[in-house]
C-alpha positions in Angstrom: 36.4 111.3 94.5 33.3 109.3 95.3 29.8 110.3 94.3 29.0 111.1 97.9 31.9 113.5 98.2 30.9 115.1 94.9 27.4 115.7 96.1 28.7 117.1 99.5 31.1 119.4 97.7 28.4 120.6 95.3 26.0 121.3 98.2 28.7 123.1 100.2 29.6 125.2 97.1 26.0 126.1 96.5 25.5 127.2 100.1 28.7 129.3 99.9 27.5 131.0 96.7 24.2 131.8 98.3 25.9 133.1 101.4 28.2 135.4 99.3 25.3 136.8 97.3 23.2 137.3 100.4 26.0 139.0 102.2 26.6 141.4 99.3 23.0 142.3 99.2 22.8 142.7 103.0 25.8 144.8 103.3 24.9 147.0 100.3 21.3 147.6 101.4 22.2 147.9 105.1 24.9 150.5 104.3 22.5 152.6 102.3 19.8 152.4 104.9 22.1 153.3 107.8 23.7 156.1 105.8 20.4 157.6 105.1 19.4 157.3 108.7 22.6 158.9 110.0 22.4 161.8 107.6 18.8 162.3 108.5 19.6 162.3 112.2 22.4 164.8 111.7 20.0 167.1 109.8 17.4 166.9 112.5 20.0 167.5 115.2 21.4 170.5 113.4 17.9 172.0 112.9 17.0 171.4 116.6 20.3 172.9 117.8 20.0 175.9 115.5 16.4 176.5 116.8 17.6 176.3 120.4 20.4 178.8 119.7 18.0 181.1 117.9 15.8 181.4 121.0 18.6 182.6 123.3 18.3 186.2 124.2 22.0 186.8 124.0 24.8 185.0 122.2 26.6 183.7 125.3 29.5 181.5 124.6 29.0 179.5 127.8 25.3 178.7 127.1 26.2 177.8 123.5 28.8 175.4 124.7 26.3 173.8 127.1 23.8 173.3 124.3 26.5 171.7 122.1 27.7 169.5 125.0 24.2 168.3 125.8 23.7 167.1 122.2 27.3 165.8 121.9 27.2 163.8 125.1 24.6 161.5 123.6 27.4 159.9 121.5 25.6 159.8 118.2 27.7 162.5 116.5 31.3 162.6 115.6 31.5 166.4 115.2 29.4 169.4 116.1 30.5 172.9 115.1 29.1 176.3 115.4 30.5 179.0 113.2 29.3 182.4 114.4 29.4 185.4 112.1 31.6 187.1 114.7 33.7 185.3 117.2 35.6 182.0 117.6 34.3 178.7 116.3 32.8 176.3 118.9 33.3 172.6 118.1 33.2 169.2 119.7 34.8 166.2 118.0 35.2 162.5 118.9 36.9 159.7 117.0 35.1 156.9 118.9 31.5 156.9 120.0 31.6 153.5 121.7 33.8 152.1 124.5 34.5 148.9 122.6 35.3 148.2 118.9 32.0 148.2 117.0 33.2 145.8 114.3 36.5 144.1 113.2 39.0 146.4 111.5 38.9 144.5 108.2 35.1 144.9 108.1 35.3 148.6 108.8 38.0 148.9 106.1 35.9 147.1 103.5 32.6 148.9 104.3 32.7 152.7 104.1 30.0 155.3 104.8 29.7 158.5 102.9 28.6 160.8 105.6 27.3 164.3 104.8 27.6 167.1 107.2 24.2 168.7 108.0 24.1 172.5 108.1 21.5 174.8 109.7 21.6 178.6 110.0 21.1 180.2 113.4 19.0 183.4 113.0 17.3 185.9 115.2 14.6 187.7 113.4 16.2 188.8 110.1 19.7 188.7 111.6 21.9 185.7 110.8 24.0 184.7 113.9 26.0 181.7 112.5 25.9 178.2 111.1 25.6 174.9 112.9 27.3 171.9 111.3 26.6 168.3 112.6 28.1 165.0 111.4 26.8 161.7 112.6 29.1 159.0 114.1 29.4 155.7 112.1 30.3 153.4 115.1 26.6 152.6 115.8 26.0 151.8 112.1 29.1 149.5 112.0 27.9 147.8 115.2 24.4 147.1 113.9 25.6 146.2 110.4 28.2 143.8 111.7 25.6 142.2 114.0 23.4 141.6 110.9 26.3 140.0 109.0 27.4 137.9 111.9 23.9 136.6 112.4 23.7 135.7 108.7 27.0 133.9 108.8 25.9 131.9 111.8 22.6 131.1 110.1 24.2 129.9 106.9 26.7 127.9 108.9 23.9 126.0 110.5 22.2 125.6 107.2 25.3 124.1 105.7 25.7 121.7 108.6 22.1 120.6 108.5 22.1 120.3 104.7 25.2 118.1 104.7 23.7 115.9 107.4 20.4 115.5 105.6 22.3 114.9 102.3 24.3 112.2 104.0 21.1 110.5 105.2 19.4 110.9 101.8 22.4 109.4 100.0 22.5 106.5 102.3 18.9 105.8 101.5 19.3 106.3 97.8 22.5 104.2 97.5 21.1 101.3 99.4 19.6 99.7 96.2 23.0 100.3 94.5 24.8 98.4 97.2 22.3 95.5 96.9 22.8 95.5 93.1 26.5 95.2 93.8 25.9 92.2 96.1 23.7 90.7 93.4 26.5 91.0 90.8 29.0 89.4 93.3 26.5 86.6 94.1 26.2 85.8 90.3 29.9 85.2 90.2 29.4 82.5 92.9 26.3 81.1 91.1 23.9 82.4 93.7 20.7 83.9 92.5 19.5 86.8 94.7 16.4 88.8 93.8 15.6 92.1 95.5 12.1 92.2 96.9 12.3 95.7 98.2 11.8 97.8 95.1 12.8 101.5 95.5 10.3 104.2 94.6 12.6 106.6 92.6 12.0 105.9 88.9 15.7 105.5 87.9 16.6 103.3 90.8 13.4 101.3 90.4 14.2 100.6 86.7 17.8 99.6 87.6 16.7 97.1 90.3 13.9 95.6 88.1 16.4 95.2 85.2 18.9 93.5 87.6 16.3 91.2 88.9 15.2 90.3 85.4 18.9 89.5 84.5 19.3 87.3 87.6 16.2 85.3 86.7 17.3 85.0 83.1 20.8 83.8 84.1 19.3 81.4 86.6 17.2 79.9 83.8 20.1 79.6 81.4 22.4 77.9 84.0 19.6 75.6 85.0 19.0 74.5 81.4 22.7 74.0 80.9 23.0 72.0 84.1 20.1 69.8 83.0 21.6 69.3 79.6 25.0 68.5 81.1 23.4 65.9 83.4 21.6 64.4 80.5 24.7 64.1 78.4 26.5 62.5 81.4 23.7 59.9 81.7 23.9 59.2 78.0 27.7 58.9 78.1 28.0 56.5 81.1 24.8 54.4 80.9 23.4 52.0 78.3 20.5 53.5 76.5 18.6 50.2 76.4 19.1 48.6 79.8 20.0 51.8 81.8 23.0 50.1 83.5 26.5 51.4 83.3 28.3 50.9 80.0 32.0 50.1 79.6 33.1 53.8 80.1 31.0 54.2 83.2 32.2 50.8 84.5 35.8 51.8 84.0 35.4 55.1 85.8 33.6 53.4 88.7 36.4 50.9 89.0 39.1 53.5 88.7 37.4 55.6 91.4 37.3 52.6 93.7 40.9 51.6 93.1 42.1 55.2 93.8 40.8 55.0 97.4 43.3 54.4 100.1 41.3 51.6 101.6 42.4 48.0 101.2 40.7 46.0 98.4 40.4 42.3 97.9 38.5 40.1 95.4 38.6 39.0 91.9 37.4 40.8 88.8 36.7 38.9 85.6 35.7 40.8 82.4 34.0 38.7 79.7 33.3 40.1 76.3 31.3 38.3 73.7 32.5 38.7 70.2 30.2 40.6 67.9 27.8 41.6 70.8 28.3 45.3 70.2 27.4 45.0 66.6 24.3 43.0 67.4 23.3 45.4 70.1 23.8 48.3 67.7 22.0 46.8 64.7 19.2 44.7 66.3 19.0 46.1 69.8 
């Protein structure tokens, strides 16, 4: 795995961890908030309905049913019941408050609301006529909570895409000196001395580039000295130190080089050697 892939994986993992933590907090806080609001709405509705029933002159079943229907038709409540002291119980119940599914089934199975039925007594003077029980519907809470979670998922998805794109551009900019250092190392193998003039600003990369430039200049100096020394030794090996002309070794190499050519040669070569000349040259110059 390349360093670029490791950085991308680490960034993606970090965003996923932040998303998971944010979703847990959002769902937990949202569930508590909606639960409190739904229970408060049920209590207000039960109190209002009980007050309306208390103001009726007579306990008419038809009028009581109309009051319950008016409140139930708003769709915010899953159950409204009236338990009179005498008579049959009046109730309205609904499993679904919305026409479409408020949230995915797996989300509704994972998030549960603890709904409390609100109760209010219906009285007329000092006489108790019955009890109203109202329970809020959770479909609206699931719809709003799922909208919050979905928006957060979309936001973090965009954050992940933008983060990876910016990370890719940043790594390209940071790795550019590293690629140039690699080219420097390959050029040294070919005895080419490249020095980076564009020094990066980050401290670690700056120190690496400066150290590589210093090594290139040092190697260039060493190879130049060795080349000059080799050339000097070659001059001393193939030239006479006194006259500067070719000595016998240099002459033999020159002749051998000429004879190895494929061109035609013609002429006469005479070698004369004076007896004792080498000793005289060595001793007396």
